[in-house]
A tleap script that builds the chain and sets N, CA, C and O, in Angstrom:
source leaprc.protein.ff14SB
mol = sequence {
  NMET ASP THR LEU GLU VAL VAL GLU ILE GLY
  ARG ASP LEU LEU VAL THR ALA MET TRP LEU
  ALA GLY PRO PRO VAL PHE ILE SER LEU LEU
  VAL GLY LEU MET VAL SER ILE PHE GLN THR
  ILE THR SER VAL GLN GLU GLN THR LEU SER
  PHE ALA PRO ARG ILE VAL ALA VAL GLY LEU
  VAL ILE VAL LEU ALA LEU PRO TRP MET LEU
  THR LEU THR SER ALA PHE THR MET ARG MET
  VAL GLU ARG MET ALA LEU VAL THR CHIE
}
set mol.1.N position { 92.585 33.405 103.337 }
set mol.1.CA position { 92.539 34.142 105.129 }
set mol.1.C position { 90.322 33.998 105.225 }
set mol.1.O position { 89.697 34.991 104.855 }
set mol.2.N position { 89.608 32.871 105.669 }
set mol.2.CA position { 88.181 32.647 105.792 }
set mol.2.C position { 87.964 33.798 106.500 }
set mol.2.O position { 88.856 34.591 106.800 }
set mol.3.N position { 86.172 33.978 106.928 }
set mol.3.CA position { 84.937 34.160 107.901 }
set mol.3.C position { 85.532 33.750 109.190 }
set mol.3.O position { 85.536 34.370 110.253 }
set mol.4.N position { 86.005 32.665 108.922 }
set mol.4.CA position { 85.736 32.252 111.215 }
set mol.4.C position { 87.616 33.039 111.199 }
set mol.4.O position { 87.867 33.794 112.139 }
set mol.5.N position { 88.519 32.840 110.355 }
set mol.5.CA position { 89.044 33.558 111.154 }
set mol.5.C position { 89.384 35.279 111.446 }
set mol.5.O position { 89.626 35.830 112.520 }
set mol.6.N position { 89.325 35.689 110.484 }
set mol.6.CA position { 88.386 37.218 110.390 }
set mol.6.C position { 87.992 37.125 111.945 }
set mol.6.O position { 88.676 37.593 112.856 }
set mol.7.N position { 86.487 36.283 112.131 }
set mol.7.CA position { 85.844 36.204 113.452 }
set mol.7.C position { 86.639 36.457 115.168 }
set mol.7.O position { 86.562 37.107 116.210 }
set mol.8.N position { 87.596 35.103 114.264 }
set mol.8.CA position { 88.559 35.453 115.966 }
set mol.8.C position { 89.475 36.337 115.625 }
set mol.8.O position { 89.694 37.212 116.463 }
set mol.9.N position { 90.108 36.368 114.587 }
set mol.9.CA position { 90.847 38.098 115.410 }
set mol.9.C position { 90.177 39.455 115.726 }
set mol.9.O position { 90.558 40.362 116.466 }
set mol.10.N position { 88.971 39.327 114.886 }
set mol.10.CA position { 88.067 40.570 115.496 }
set mol.10.C position { 88.152 40.138 117.026 }
set mol.10.O position { 88.996 40.637 117.771 }
set mol.11.N position { 87.122 39.069 117.509 }
set mol.11.CA position { 87.345 38.517 119.776 }
set mol.11.C position { 88.783 38.831 120.275 }
set mol.11.O position { 89.267 39.181 121.352 }
set mol.12.N position { 89.335 38.514 118.838 }
set mol.12.CA position { 91.079 38.570 119.824 }
set mol.12.C position { 91.029 39.773 120.376 }
set mol.12.O position { 91.272 40.073 121.545 }
set mol.13.N position { 90.570 40.737 119.125 }
set mol.13.CA position { 91.306 42.524 119.441 }
set mol.13.C position { 90.107 42.832 120.496 }
set mol.13.O position { 90.503 43.524 121.434 }
set mol.14.N position { 88.830 42.502 120.553 }
set mol.14.CA position { 87.401 43.032 120.758 }
set mol.14.C position { 88.409 42.828 122.635 }
set mol.14.O position { 88.817 43.721 123.377 }
set mol.15.N position { 88.489 41.146 122.818 }
set mol.15.CA position { 88.924 40.692 124.525 }
set mol.15.C position { 90.449 41.933 124.614 }
set mol.15.O position { 90.320 42.918 125.342 }
set mol.16.N position { 91.767 41.733 123.832 }
set mol.16.CA position { 92.488 42.368 124.529 }
set mol.16.C position { 92.283 43.577 125.083 }
set mol.16.O position { 92.494 43.896 126.253 }
set mol.17.N position { 91.495 44.827 123.434 }
set mol.17.CA position { 90.841 46.235 124.205 }
set mol.17.C position { 89.765 46.062 125.172 }
set mol.17.O position { 89.613 47.151 125.724 }
set mol.18.N position { 89.137 45.401 125.529 }
set mol.18.CA position { 88.294 45.203 126.786 }
set mol.18.C position { 89.267 45.085 128.019 }
set mol.18.O position { 89.095 45.693 129.075 }
set mol.19.N position { 90.008 44.475 127.831 }
set mol.19.CA position { 91.207 43.961 128.784 }
set mol.19.C position { 91.932 44.578 129.478 }
set mol.19.O position { 91.999 44.492 130.704 }
set mol.20.N position { 92.886 45.631 128.413 }
set mol.20.CA position { 93.530 47.094 127.996 }
set mol.20.C position { 92.502 47.903 128.976 }
set mol.20.O position { 93.027 48.114 130.070 }
set mol.21.N position { 91.419 48.316 128.884 }
set mol.21.CA position { 90.715 50.034 128.852 }
set mol.21.C position { 89.722 49.622 130.431 }
set mol.21.O position { 89.228 50.451 131.195 }
set mol.22.N position { 89.654 47.904 130.574 }
set mol.22.CA position { 88.998 47.765 132.010 }
set mol.22.C position { 89.604 48.317 133.600 }
set mol.22.O position { 88.780 48.664 134.446 }
set mol.23.N position { 90.655 48.348 133.814 }
set mol.23.CA position { 91.218 49.098 134.808 }
set mol.23.C position { 90.867 50.559 134.650 }
set mol.23.O position { 89.797 50.713 135.239 }
set mol.24.N position { 91.244 51.625 134.163 }
set mol.24.CA position { 91.269 53.418 133.892 }
set mol.24.C position { 90.112 52.770 133.981 }
set mol.24.O position { 90.519 51.828 134.660 }
set mol.25.N position { 88.962 52.545 133.816 }
set mol.25.CA position { 87.221 52.475 133.326 }
set mol.25.C position { 86.975 51.907 134.499 }
set mol.25.O position { 86.230 52.563 135.228 }
set mol.26.N position { 87.360 50.905 134.909 }
set mol.26.CA position { 86.506 50.652 136.683 }
set mol.26.C position { 86.901 51.726 137.172 }
set mol.26.O position { 86.284 52.633 136.613 }
set mol.27.N position { 87.697 52.171 138.020 }
set mol.27.CA position { 88.382 53.147 138.329 }
set mol.27.C position { 88.145 54.546 138.016 }
set mol.27.O position { 87.728 55.377 138.823 }
set mol.28.N position { 88.435 54.757 136.805 }
set mol.28.CA position { 87.184 56.290 136.913 }
set mol.28.C position { 86.089 56.200 137.357 }
set mol.28.O position { 85.721 57.090 138.124 }
set mol.29.N position { 85.328 55.278 137.086 }
set mol.29.CA position { 83.465 54.604 137.447 }
set mol.29.C position { 83.732 54.602 139.161 }
set mol.29.O position { 83.169 55.573 139.667 }
set mol.30.N position { 84.243 53.996 139.871 }
set mol.30.CA position { 84.321 53.379 141.435 }
set mol.30.C position { 84.777 55.502 141.843 }
set mol.30.O position { 84.077 55.929 142.761 }
set mol.31.N position { 85.796 56.590 141.226 }
set mol.31.CA position { 86.111 57.528 141.267 }
set mol.31.C position { 84.957 58.507 141.510 }
set mol.31.O position { 84.768 59.117 142.563 }
set mol.32.N position { 84.176 58.583 140.354 }
set mol.32.CA position { 83.692 59.264 139.627 }
set mol.32.C position { 81.938 58.573 140.902 }
set mol.32.O position { 81.134 59.500 141.005 }
set mol.33.N position { 81.632 57.719 141.409 }
set mol.33.CA position { 81.210 56.736 142.962 }
set mol.33.C position { 81.033 57.628 143.602 }
set mol.33.O position { 79.983 58.149 143.977 }
set mol.34.N position { 82.441 57.962 143.840 }
set mol.34.CA position { 82.657 58.029 145.567 }
set mol.34.C position { 82.497 60.307 145.372 }
set mol.34.O position { 82.201 61.257 146.097 }
set mol.35.N position { 82.732 60.174 144.587 }
set mol.35.CA position { 82.678 61.434 144.404 }
set mol.35.C position { 81.186 62.486 144.646 }
set mol.35.O position { 80.740 63.504 145.175 }
set mol.36.N position { 80.890 61.301 143.787 }
set mol.36.CA position { 78.474 61.752 143.746 }
set mol.36.C position { 78.436 61.179 145.736 }
set mol.36.O position { 78.106 61.913 146.667 }
set mol.37.N position { 78.800 59.981 145.824 }
set mol.37.CA position { 78.507 60.002 146.937 }
set mol.37.C position { 78.707 61.187 148.455 }
set mol.37.O position { 77.977 61.433 149.415 }
set mol.38.N position { 80.009 61.660 148.039 }
set mol.38.CA position { 80.714 62.471 149.067 }
set mol.38.C position { 79.516 64.121 148.913 }
set mol.38.O position { 78.957 64.863 149.721 }
set mol.39.N position { 79.653 63.997 146.893 }
set mol.39.CA position { 78.851 65.765 146.380 }
set mol.39.C position { 77.251 65.127 147.579 }
set mol.39.O position { 76.883 65.932 148.435 }
set mol.40.N position { 76.582 63.900 147.495 }
set mol.40.CA position { 75.457 64.299 148.191 }
set mol.40.C position { 75.054 64.393 149.711 }
set mol.40.O position { 74.142 64.744 150.460 }
set mol.41.N position { 76.084 63.956 149.689 }
set mol.41.CA position { 76.365 63.840 151.710 }
set mol.41.C position { 76.193 65.493 151.861 }
set mol.41.O position { 75.162 66.139 152.050 }
set mol.42.N position { 77.657 65.974 151.701 }
set mol.42.CA position { 77.859 67.622 151.995 }
set mol.42.C position { 76.893 68.816 151.193 }
set mol.42.O position { 76.851 70.023 151.428 }
set mol.43.N position { 75.994 67.872 149.968 }
set mol.43.CA position { 75.669 69.404 149.056 }
set mol.43.C position { 76.010 70.308 148.819 }
set mol.43.O position { 75.475 71.405 148.981 }
set mol.44.N position { 77.192 69.982 148.286 }
set mol.44.CA position { 78.685 70.724 147.295 }
set mol.44.C position { 78.024 69.768 146.594 }
set mol.44.O position { 77.831 68.566 146.777 }
set mol.45.N position { 77.609 70.819 145.460 }
set mol.45.CA position { 77.119 70.149 143.969 }
set mol.45.C position { 78.249 71.042 142.666 }
set mol.45.O position { 77.656 71.669 141.788 }
set mol.46.N position { 79.741 71.028 142.644 }
set mol.46.CA position { 80.462 71.120 142.282 }
set mol.46.C position { 80.913 70.302 141.291 }
set mol.46.O position { 81.575 69.269 141.393 }
set mol.47.N position { 80.237 71.199 139.725 }
set mol.47.CA position { 80.373 70.398 138.836 }
set mol.47.C position { 81.854 69.588 138.324 }
set mol.47.O position { 82.082 68.378 138.318 }
set mol.48.N position { 82.614 70.561 137.969 }
set mol.48.CA position { 84.047 70.029 138.049 }
set mol.48.C position { 84.771 69.491 138.925 }
set mol.48.O position { 85.846 68.973 138.622 }
set mol.49.N position { 84.189 69.526 140.474 }
set mol.49.CA position { 84.926 68.353 141.161 }
set mol.49.C position { 85.217 66.957 140.580 }
set mol.49.O position { 86.130 66.252 141.008 }
set mol.50.N position { 84.412 66.608 139.606 }
set mol.50.CA position { 84.924 64.765 139.864 }
set mol.50.C position { 85.786 64.757 139.142 }
set mol.50.O position { 86.436 63.721 139.009 }
set mol.51.N position { 86.092 65.878 138.436 }
set mol.51.CA position { 87.374 65.318 136.903 }
set mol.51.C position { 88.631 65.042 137.547 }
set mol.51.O position { 89.340 64.067 137.299 }
set mol.52.N position { 88.944 66.213 138.632 }
set mol.52.CA position { 90.413 66.127 138.888 }
set mol.52.C position { 90.816 65.070 139.334 }
set mol.52.O position { 91.900 64.585 139.008 }
set mol.53.N position { 89.922 64.484 140.242 }
set mol.53.CA position { 90.066 63.082 141.017 }
set mol.53.C position { 90.301 62.062 140.521 }
set mol.53.O position { 91.128 61.232 140.899 }
set mol.54.N position { 89.115 61.975 138.997 }
set mol.54.CA position { 88.990 60.673 137.921 }
set mol.54.C position { 90.220 60.362 137.897 }
set mol.54.O position { 90.800 59.342 138.273 }
set mol.55.N position { 90.889 62.093 137.042 }
set mol.55.CA position { 92.016 62.025 136.423 }
set mol.55.C position { 93.443 61.963 136.672 }
set mol.55.O position { 94.384 62.010 135.881 }
set mol.56.N position { 93.406 61.829 138.130 }
set mol.56.CA position { 94.212 61.855 139.084 }
set mol.56.C position { 93.885 60.250 138.951 }
set mol.56.O position { 94.719 59.599 138.322 }
set mol.57.N position { 93.097 59.767 139.322 }
set mol.57.CA position { 92.914 58.408 139.730 }
set mol.57.C position { 93.584 57.584 138.008 }
set mol.57.O position { 94.520 56.800 137.848 }
set mol.58.N position { 93.017 57.945 137.406 }
set mol.58.CA position { 93.254 57.351 135.928 }
set mol.58.C position { 93.820 56.985 135.573 }
set mol.58.O position { 93.800 55.944 134.917 }
set mol.59.N position { 95.241 58.174 136.022 }
set mol.59.CA position { 96.442 58.496 135.531 }
set mol.59.C position { 97.060 57.360 136.398 }
set mol.59.O position { 97.499 56.378 135.799 }
set mol.60.N position { 97.140 57.413 137.906 }
set mol.60.CA position { 97.278 55.791 138.443 }
set mol.60.C position { 97.124 55.030 138.485 }
set mol.60.O position { 97.694 54.293 139.290 }
set mol.61.N position { 96.166 54.604 137.582 }
set mol.61.CA position { 96.183 53.659 137.274 }
set mol.61.C position { 96.708 53.082 136.088 }
set mol.61.O position { 96.967 51.937 135.717 }
set mol.62.N position { 96.749 53.666 135.842 }
set mol.62.CA position { 97.491 53.464 134.210 }
set mol.62.C position { 98.702 53.456 134.214 }
set mol.62.O position { 99.117 52.840 133.232 }
set mol.63.N position { 99.820 54.003 135.108 }
set mol.63.CA position { 101.158 54.304 135.751 }
set mol.63.C position { 102.075 52.713 135.980 }
set mol.63.O position { 103.127 52.108 135.774 }
set mol.64.N position { 100.324 52.651 136.735 }
set mol.64.CA position { 100.721 51.386 137.717 }
set mol.64.C position { 100.119 50.101 136.749 }
set mol.64.O position { 99.643 49.305 137.558 }
set mol.65.N position { 100.010 49.773 135.900 }
set mol.65.CA position { 98.967 48.943 135.221 }
set mol.65.C position { 100.318 48.704 133.663 }
set mol.65.O position { 100.610 47.580 133.257 }
set mol.66.N position { 100.802 49.745 133.177 }
set mol.66.CA position { 101.524 50.202 132.072 }
set mol.66.C position { 102.492 48.574 132.184 }
set mol.66.O position { 102.651 47.731 131.300 }
set mol.67.N position { 102.800 48.579 133.043 }
set mol.67.CA position { 103.932 46.852 132.300 }
set mol.67.C position { 103.419 46.236 132.107 }
set mol.67.O position { 103.963 45.595 131.207 }
set mol.68.N position { 101.991 45.595 132.485 }
set mol.68.CA position { 101.182 45.108 131.961 }
set mol.68.C position { 100.455 45.112 131.186 }
set mol.68.O position { 100.214 44.048 130.614 }
set mol.69.N position { 99.771 46.312 130.810 }
set mol.69.CA position { 99.628 46.624 129.483 }
set mol.69.C position { 99.816 46.173 128.310 }
set mol.69.O position { 99.111 45.762 127.389 }
set mol.70.N position { 102.052 46.491 128.733 }
set mol.70.CA position { 102.014 46.185 127.395 }
set mol.70.C position { 102.972 45.088 127.057 }
set mol.70.O position { 103.914 44.922 126.282 }
set mol.71.N position { 102.338 44.418 127.956 }
set mol.71.CA position { 103.082 42.563 128.214 }
set mol.71.C position { 101.715 41.877 127.273 }
set mol.71.O position { 101.850 40.819 126.658 }
set mol.72.N position { 100.363 42.693 127.281 }
set mol.72.CA position { 99.467 41.944 126.864 }
set mol.72.C position { 99.056 42.956 125.500 }
set mol.72.O position { 98.166 42.631 124.714 }
set mol.73.N position { 99.966 44.400 125.348 }
set mol.73.CA position { 100.329 44.625 124.264 }
set mol.73.C position { 100.831 43.810 122.876 }
set mol.73.O position { 100.384 43.367 121.818 }
set mol.74.N position { 101.958 43.920 123.568 }
set mol.74.CA position { 103.310 42.705 122.732 }
set mol.74.C position { 102.699 41.243 122.339 }
set mol.74.O position { 102.876 40.870 121.179 }
set mol.75.N position { 102.077 40.500 123.127 }
set mol.75.CA position { 102.035 39.092 123.081 }
set mol.75.C position { 100.173 39.596 122.193 }
set mol.75.O position { 99.856 38.654 121.466 }
set mol.76.N position { 99.473 40.333 122.165 }
set mol.76.CA position { 98.516 40.559 121.039 }
set mol.76.C position { 99.161 41.141 119.624 }
set mol.76.O position { 98.683 40.951 118.505 }
set mol.77.N position { 100.146 41.762 119.881 }
set mol.77.CA position { 101.311 41.955 118.098 }
set mol.77.C position { 101.706 40.895 118.139 }
set mol.77.O position { 100.985 40.013 117.671 }
set mol.78.N position { 102.823 40.589 118.630 }
set mol.78.CA position { 102.939 39.262 118.258 }
set mol.78.C position { 101.727 37.532 117.738 }
set mol.78.O position { 101.679 36.663 116.867 }
set mol.79.N position { 101.213 37.832 118.617 }
set mol.79.CA position { 99.776 36.422 118.258 }
set mol.79.C position { 99.495 37.315 116.628 }
set mol.79.O position { 99.693 36.478 115.748 }
set mol.80.N position { 99.104 38.720 115.980 }
set mol.80.CA position { 98.305 39.356 114.707 }
set mol.80.C position { 100.254 39.147 113.704 }
set mol.80.O position { 100.173 39.069 112.478 }
set mol.81.N position { 101.081 39.112 114.059 }
set mol.81.CA position { 102.507 38.917 113.333 }
set mol.81.C position { 102.389 37.834 112.896 }
set mol.81.O position { 102.189 37.650 111.695 }
set mol.82.N position { 102.510 36.598 114.007 }
set mol.82.CA position { 102.524 35.746 113.512 }
set mol.82.C position { 101.400 34.873 112.555 }
set mol.82.O position { 101.662 33.961 111.772 }
set mol.83.N position { 100.075 35.453 112.878 }
set mol.83.CA position { 99.165 34.963 111.294 }
set mol.83.C position { 99.829 35.956 110.403 }
set mol.83.O position { 100.634 35.449 109.622 }
set mol.84.N position { 99.739 36.766 110.359 }
set mol.84.CA position { 100.376 37.482 109.250 }
set mol.84.C position { 101.354 36.796 108.869 }
set mol.84.O position { 101.203 36.864 107.649 }
set mol.85.N position { 102.792 35.811 109.134 }
set mol.85.CA position { 103.479 35.067 108.723 }
set mol.85.C position { 103.047 33.919 107.790 }
set mol.85.O position { 103.435 33.584 106.671 }
set mol.86.N position { 101.753 33.240 108.947 }
set mol.86.CA position { 101.172 32.202 108.132 }
set mol.86.C position { 100.059 32.434 106.738 }
set mol.86.O position { 99.860 31.482 105.984 }
set mol.87.N position { 99.408 33.718 106.508 }
set mol.87.CA position { 98.829 33.862 106.077 }
set mol.87.C position { 99.215 33.949 104.692 }
set mol.87.O position { 98.664 33.262 103.832 }
set mol.88.N position { 100.810 35.354 104.260 }
set mol.88.CA position { 101.806 35.469 103.104 }
set mol.88.C position { 102.011 33.431 102.806 }
set mol.88.O position { 101.103 32.810 102.253 }
set mol.89.N position { 103.362 32.693 103.305 }
set mol.89.CA position { 103.258 31.428 103.057 }
set mol.89.C position { 101.838 30.682 102.439 }
set mol.89.O position { 101.819 29.470 102.229 }
savepdb mol mol.pdb
quit
């Protein structure tokens, strides 16, 4: 296995991780922004107010996106297993 293959595996890993982490992180950012705007408008400065909506939203996104995430993870795992089979021969 040469350096180019290692870089390609690393890139594949990082892209897959980005796709897996993207939806929950984006929703957390969006909900946090909406809560911040709500706090600014209503002058309610409770620190714990932003956590509950974020946790619920991220949980819902993970539950809804779980089939897609599992498919993506399975495809990555299969690519890596195929690479391992090629290296051992």
